[in-house]
C-alpha beads as a LAMMPS data file, in Angstrom:
LAMMPS data file: protein, C-alpha beads

197 atoms
196 bonds

1 atom types
1 bond types

-500.0 500.0 xlo xhi
-500.0 500.0 ylo yhi
-500.0 500.0 zlo zhi

Masses

1 110.0

Atoms # bond

1 1 1 -457.014 -396.908 50.419
2 1 1 -454.458 -399.557 50.033
3 1 1 -455.415 -400.616 53.252
4 1 1 -459.144 -400.848 52.439
5 1 1 -457.676 -402.990 48.941
6 1 1 -455.516 -405.736 50.850
7 1 1 -457.389 -405.828 54.073
8 1 1 -459.715 -408.624 52.636
9 1 1 -456.856 -411.006 51.650
10 1 1 -454.484 -409.516 54.100
11 1 1 -454.112 -413.177 55.519
12 1 1 -454.145 -415.358 52.395
13 1 1 -451.159 -416.560 49.834
14 1 1 -451.513 -415.781 46.582
15 1 1 -452.921 -420.009 45.440
16 1 1 -455.505 -419.132 47.992
17 1 1 -456.394 -415.922 46.609
18 1 1 -456.508 -417.089 42.869
19 1 1 -457.899 -420.739 43.830
20 1 1 -460.987 -418.507 45.274
21 1 1 -460.993 -415.606 43.200
22 1 1 -460.583 -413.132 45.584
23 1 1 -459.869 -410.675 43.679
24 1 1 -462.317 -411.530 40.535
25 1 1 -465.343 -410.016 42.072
26 1 1 -466.000 -406.572 43.791
27 1 1 -465.659 -406.458 47.585
28 1 1 -466.108 -404.253 50.573
29 1 1 -463.513 -402.022 50.093
30 1 1 -464.471 -399.420 53.273
31 1 1 -463.357 -402.088 55.659
32 1 1 -459.640 -401.563 57.224
33 1 1 -457.584 -403.084 59.058
34 1 1 -455.854 -401.907 62.621
35 1 1 -453.240 -400.193 60.922
36 1 1 -455.521 -397.471 59.726
37 1 1 -457.247 -397.347 63.029
38 1 1 -453.784 -396.621 64.616
39 1 1 -452.637 -394.502 62.022
40 1 1 -455.987 -392.486 62.290
41 1 1 -455.334 -392.403 66.316
42 1 1 -451.845 -391.559 65.530
43 1 1 -453.134 -388.760 63.606
44 1 1 -455.404 -387.313 66.108
45 1 1 -453.315 -387.666 68.895
46 1 1 -450.908 -384.955 66.575
47 1 1 -454.181 -382.828 65.737
48 1 1 -455.008 -382.967 69.369
49 1 1 -451.542 -381.959 70.718
50 1 1 -450.973 -379.407 73.402
51 1 1 -447.579 -379.758 74.767
52 1 1 -445.901 -382.453 74.234
53 1 1 -446.852 -384.291 71.002
54 1 1 -445.834 -387.881 72.430
55 1 1 -448.099 -387.420 75.074
56 1 1 -451.061 -386.623 73.128
57 1 1 -449.981 -389.851 70.501
58 1 1 -449.548 -392.103 73.843
59 1 1 -452.785 -391.140 75.113
60 1 1 -454.424 -391.973 71.224
61 1 1 -452.649 -395.374 71.320
62 1 1 -454.806 -396.167 74.253
63 1 1 -457.968 -394.800 73.554
64 1 1 -457.150 -397.682 70.559
65 1 1 -456.535 -400.146 72.965
66 1 1 -459.720 -399.482 74.434
67 1 1 -461.643 -399.785 71.326
68 1 1 -460.139 -403.471 70.721
69 1 1 -460.295 -404.449 74.123
70 1 1 -464.101 -402.882 75.100
71 1 1 -462.658 -401.390 78.257
72 1 1 -460.545 -398.457 79.185
73 1 1 -456.744 -399.364 80.288
74 1 1 -456.310 -399.001 84.072
75 1 1 -454.770 -395.992 85.661
76 1 1 -453.961 -394.049 82.774
77 1 1 -454.615 -390.467 82.233
78 1 1 -455.968 -389.333 79.287
79 1 1 -454.291 -385.947 78.287
80 1 1 -457.340 -385.306 75.733
81 1 1 -460.900 -386.366 75.178
82 1 1 -460.943 -388.798 71.961
83 1 1 -463.780 -387.631 69.030
84 1 1 -461.931 -391.299 67.157
85 1 1 -463.228 -393.258 70.379
86 1 1 -466.862 -392.409 70.441
87 1 1 -467.151 -393.147 66.455
88 1 1 -468.203 -397.042 66.662
89 1 1 -466.896 -397.928 63.496
90 1 1 -463.382 -397.870 65.222
91 1 1 -464.087 -400.139 67.721
92 1 1 -464.173 -403.090 65.220
93 1 1 -462.004 -405.684 65.522
94 1 1 -459.590 -405.647 62.877
95 1 1 -457.169 -408.403 63.747
96 1 1 -454.643 -406.006 65.942
97 1 1 -451.328 -406.913 66.709
98 1 1 -450.358 -408.881 70.146
99 1 1 -447.330 -407.032 70.585
100 1 1 -449.552 -403.622 70.204
101 1 1 -452.465 -404.799 72.462
102 1 1 -450.068 -406.389 75.138
103 1 1 -447.540 -403.273 75.876
104 1 1 -450.750 -401.091 75.541
105 1 1 -452.284 -402.718 78.045
106 1 1 -450.152 -401.753 80.592
107 1 1 -448.329 -398.529 81.777
108 1 1 -445.199 -397.890 79.298
109 1 1 -442.722 -398.569 81.661
110 1 1 -444.048 -402.031 82.260
111 1 1 -443.354 -402.899 78.759
112 1 1 -440.960 -405.831 78.334
113 1 1 -441.169 -407.080 74.467
114 1 1 -438.038 -407.166 72.047
115 1 1 -440.175 -406.785 69.276
116 1 1 -439.131 -405.828 65.953
117 1 1 -442.440 -406.217 63.740
118 1 1 -444.406 -403.834 61.831
119 1 1 -447.068 -402.444 64.169
120 1 1 -444.622 -399.586 64.749
121 1 1 -444.296 -398.099 61.475
122 1 1 -447.513 -399.147 60.190
123 1 1 -449.202 -396.164 61.974
124 1 1 -446.891 -393.255 62.012
125 1 1 -447.200 -391.992 58.506
126 1 1 -449.517 -388.547 60.007
127 1 1 -446.308 -387.889 62.100
128 1 1 -444.195 -387.513 58.274
129 1 1 -447.226 -385.190 57.211
130 1 1 -446.710 -382.501 59.900
131 1 1 -442.916 -382.307 61.531
132 1 1 -439.692 -381.331 59.420
133 1 1 -437.703 -384.687 58.484
134 1 1 -435.607 -384.459 61.781
135 1 1 -438.293 -384.092 64.231
136 1 1 -440.196 -386.444 62.396
137 1 1 -437.627 -389.079 62.087
138 1 1 -437.585 -388.604 66.258
139 1 1 -441.430 -388.753 67.273
140 1 1 -441.739 -391.408 64.674
141 1 1 -439.243 -393.766 66.565
142 1 1 -440.714 -392.818 69.979
143 1 1 -444.250 -393.486 68.787
144 1 1 -443.133 -396.756 67.562
145 1 1 -441.872 -397.424 70.630
146 1 1 -444.730 -397.214 73.118
147 1 1 -444.685 -400.674 71.886
148 1 1 -441.921 -402.003 69.940
149 1 1 -438.677 -401.905 72.288
150 1 1 -436.304 -402.981 69.688
151 1 1 -434.124 -400.509 67.624
152 1 1 -435.320 -402.396 64.578
153 1 1 -438.987 -402.475 65.854
154 1 1 -438.941 -398.453 66.406
155 1 1 -436.484 -396.971 64.226
156 1 1 -437.878 -398.014 61.265
157 1 1 -441.223 -395.947 61.932
158 1 1 -438.597 -392.755 62.261
159 1 1 -436.923 -393.618 58.726
160 1 1 -440.477 -393.729 57.429
161 1 1 -441.772 -390.745 58.599
162 1 1 -438.907 -389.210 57.631
163 1 1 -439.107 -390.265 54.033
164 1 1 -442.869 -388.794 54.252
165 1 1 -441.816 -385.313 55.332
166 1 1 -438.789 -384.637 52.875
167 1 1 -441.701 -386.099 50.404
168 1 1 -444.144 -383.086 51.378
169 1 1 -441.205 -380.986 51.312
170 1 1 -440.867 -381.693 47.428
171 1 1 -437.865 -384.196 47.579
172 1 1 -438.765 -386.888 45.008
173 1 1 -438.948 -390.352 46.451
174 1 1 -435.475 -391.536 45.689
175 1 1 -434.088 -389.050 47.287
176 1 1 -436.257 -388.896 50.486
177 1 1 -435.120 -392.501 51.108
178 1 1 -431.760 -391.828 51.048
179 1 1 -432.009 -388.666 53.086
180 1 1 -433.951 -390.467 56.106
181 1 1 -431.819 -393.482 56.033
182 1 1 -428.965 -391.067 56.699
183 1 1 -430.582 -390.366 59.855
184 1 1 -430.481 -393.490 61.712
185 1 1 -427.081 -394.597 63.469
186 1 1 -428.161 -397.963 63.300
187 1 1 -425.850 -399.658 60.899
188 1 1 -427.716 -402.894 60.989
189 1 1 -431.057 -401.021 60.031
190 1 1 -428.909 -399.374 57.461
191 1 1 -427.880 -402.646 55.550
192 1 1 -431.462 -403.875 56.183
193 1 1 -432.706 -400.663 54.132
194 1 1 -430.337 -400.424 51.686
195 1 1 -431.181 -404.133 50.851
196 1 1 -434.633 -403.443 50.115
197 1 1 -433.782 -400.214 48.104

Bonds

1 1 1 2
2 1 2 3
3 1 3 4
4 1 4 5
5 1 5 6
6 1 6 7
7 1 7 8
8 1 8 9
9 1 9 10
10 1 10 11
11 1 11 12
12 1 12 13
13 1 13 14
14 1 14 15
15 1 15 16
16 1 16 17
17 1 17 18
18 1 18 19
19 1 19 20
20 1 20 21
21 1 21 22
22 1 22 23
23 1 23 24
24 1 24 25
25 1 25 26
26 1 26 27
27 1 27 28
28 1 28 29
29 1 29 30
30 1 30 31
31 1 31 32
32 1 32 33
33 1 33 34
34 1 34 35
35 1 35 36
36 1 36 37
37 1 37 38
38 1 38 39
39 1 39 40
40 1 40 41
41 1 41 42
42 1 42 43
43 1 43 44
44 1 44 45
45 1 45 46
46 1 46 47
47 1 47 48
48 1 48 49
49 1 49 50
50 1 50 51
51 1 51 52
52 1 52 53
53 1 53 54
54 1 54 55
55 1 55 56
56 1 56 57
57 1 57 58
58 1 58 59
59 1 59 60
60 1 60 61
61 1 61 62
62 1 62 63
63 1 63 64
64 1 64 65
65 1 65 66
66 1 66 67
67 1 67 68
68 1 68 69
69 1 69 70
70 1 70 71
71 1 71 72
72 1 72 73
73 1 73 74
74 1 74 75
75 1 75 76
76 1 76 77
77 1 77 78
78 1 78 79
79 1 79 80
80 1 80 81
81 1 81 82
82 1 82 83
83 1 83 84
84 1 84 85
85 1 85 86
86 1 86 87
87 1 87 88
88 1 88 89
89 1 89 90
90 1 90 91
91 1 91 92
92 1 92 93
93 1 93 94
94 1 94 95
95 1 95 96
96 1 96 97
97 1 97 98
98 1 98 99
99 1 99 100
100 1 100 101
101 1 101 102
102 1 102 103
103 1 103 104
104 1 104 105
105 1 105 106
106 1 106 107
107 1 107 108
108 1 108 109
109 1 109 110
110 1 110 111
111 1 111 112
112 1 112 113
113 1 113 114
114 1 114 115
115 1 115 116
116 1 116 117
117 1 117 118
118 1 118 119
119 1 119 120
120 1 120 121
121 1 121 122
122 1 122 123
123 1 123 124
124 1 124 125
125 1 125 126
126 1 126 127
127 1 127 128
128 1 128 129
129 1 129 130
130 1 130 131
131 1 131 132
132 1 132 133
133 1 133 134
134 1 134 135
135 1 135 136
136 1 136 137
137 1 137 138
138 1 138 139
139 1 139 140
140 1 140 141
141 1 141 142
142 1 142 143
143 1 143 144
144 1 144 145
145 1 145 146
146 1 146 147
147 1 147 148
148 1 148 149
149 1 149 150
150 1 150 151
151 1 151 152
152 1 152 153
153 1 153 154
154 1 154 155
155 1 155 156
156 1 156 157
157 1 157 158
158 1 158 159
159 1 159 160
160 1 160 161
161 1 161 162
162 1 162 163
163 1 163 164
164 1 164 165
165 1 165 166
166 1 166 167
167 1 167 168
168 1 168 169
169 1 169 170
170 1 170 171
171 1 171 172
172 1 172 173
173 1 173 174
174 1 174 175
175 1 175 176
176 1 176 177
177 1 177 178
178 1 178 179
179 1 179 180
180 1 180 181
181 1 181 182
182 1 182 183
183 1 183 184
184 1 184 185
185 1 185 186
186 1 186 187
187 1 187 188
188 1 188 189
189 1 189 190
190 1 190 191
191 1 191 192
192 1 192 193
193 1 193 194
194 1 194 195
195 1 195 196
196 1 196 197
């Protein structure tokens, strides 16, 4: 819902939004960004999984890549048949991130970036809805690492997944954040997250 509300103004600064009265007029909230597209594919990978969930999430991301590039990735063997891929609404280009596109264009072994952008964390929420906090942390990190190889690009996804899992399991937001931060051994990330809190 937040993505739909924010998508029409995503790339504009506050003064541009105010000057053009972008929030004064109703706009189409049925549009959503690549963040929601990839989140839906993450969810589908989890739902379809019959074995190693990461294999399914990886195939789901390859399907998402195919929606954006209008072709199937060369050489990838899909572990399931995607229903989302068949939905034409998910083939709309919504300013997908270059890191995700370039990383998913090649086999994982050939990904060579050092990205710590937000493309890993923005898609992993469904993981926290399904798995216990420790497992959500692990799967969240690995799902983000398919495209973001810097620990500051993939470990926040694990923390975010764990926060959601703690909340689903009855913890309040403040406690969930504290517990999730403890799951990472990355001192630099802990400092950044504590500043953010």
